[in-house]
N, C-alpha and C positions, 0 to 999 in steps of 0.2 A: 835258098829254103823257101819251101811252100808251105802255106799254113791254109787247112782245110776247118773253117769255122762255121758251119752252118747252124740252123736251129735246132735239128735233131742230133746231128754230130759233132762233138767238140773236141778236135785234135790239134795240138799245135806242135811244132817241130821247132820252136824257137829256143834259143839258148838258156831259158830258164825253166824248160821242162815242159811237160804237156799241161793242159789246161786242168785236169784233176790231180796235178801232183803238187805238193808243197813247192812252193818257190825256193829256190837254191841260193842261200846268200853267201856260200862259204864260209858259215860260222860254225861254231860246233858249241854245244851247250853242254855242261858236264853236268847231270843231275845227279850223280853219285856223290860227288865231293864237291859241294859249293865253295866257292872261294869266296874269300873275305877283303872287301874293298875298305879303303881307307878314306876318309873325308878329308883328311889334313890339306891335300892340294885344293878341294872346294873352298874351305875355310880360308885358307890362305889367301886365295883369288877374292872371296868375297871381302876380306878384311882389308885387303889392296884397293879395291873399287871403294870400299866405304871411305878409306882414308884419302884416296884420290878426289872422291866427290865433296870431302872436307876441304882439303888443301883449295880446290877450284873455287868453291864457294867463299872461301876465305880470300882468295885472291880478287875474284869480283866484286866483293864488299869494300875491299882497299882500293881497289881502281874507283869504285864508284865514289867513296870517303875523299879519295884524291882530286877528283873532279869537284866537289864540294869545296875542299880547300882551296884549290887553285882560285875558284870562283869568289869565294870570300875575301880570300888575299885580296886579288886584284880590285874588286870594288872597294874593298875597306882603304886600299892605297889609294884609290883615285879619290876618295874622300880625304883622306890625310893631306894629299897632294894641293886640294882645294885651300885647306887650311893653314898650308904649310907646317905640318906637325911632323918634322924631320925622324923623331923616334917611332911615330906610328908608320911612316913610311917604311923604313927598316924593318920593323918587325911583320909587316903583311907583307913585305917581299919576301921573307922568310918562309910565312905561310903558304906563299903561292908556290915558291920552289917547292916546298915540301910535297904540297899537293901534285905537283908535276912529277916529282919522284914517285910518289904512291901508284899514279896512273900509269907509268913508264915500268914499275917492278911488281906491281900487285902484292906489295908489301907495306905495311904500316908504317910511317917515318919514325924515328925514335922521339922527334917531338910531340908526335900524336900521341905514343904510347905513354910520354912523361905527362902530358896536360891529361890526359884520361885516366891515369892512375894505374896504368897498366905494369909500371916498372916500381918494385918494392923498394922503398927507401926516398921516393919522390916526395920532396916537401913543398909542393905547392900550396901558396897560402890562400888561391881561391876554394879549394877544397874543402868539404867540411867533414 
């Protein structure tokens, strides 16, 4: 295909048409009967993205919380071992294990939910 595009003359033999002709995109626009489009797909897609972002955030917070629980449990377990507190050792091992679980799964452990009051009917005496 030859193209001749001088300053004074603008001719094109390209597949899109001549330089003065509109670009042909092979799409047709119906100006007499406009079609109605639905936003249902867009809304559903947006809702899914928001839900996914919320789930991702919750999982990341649970994993970060788990890291803190593991650190707390292991530190306190070391302190309890120093003072030979067998009850404290067992309790802090459970806390460290729950932290490992939270980091691995991205879900809050049931013991965390009970302690923080997220489970209805939990009667933790430390909670006011």
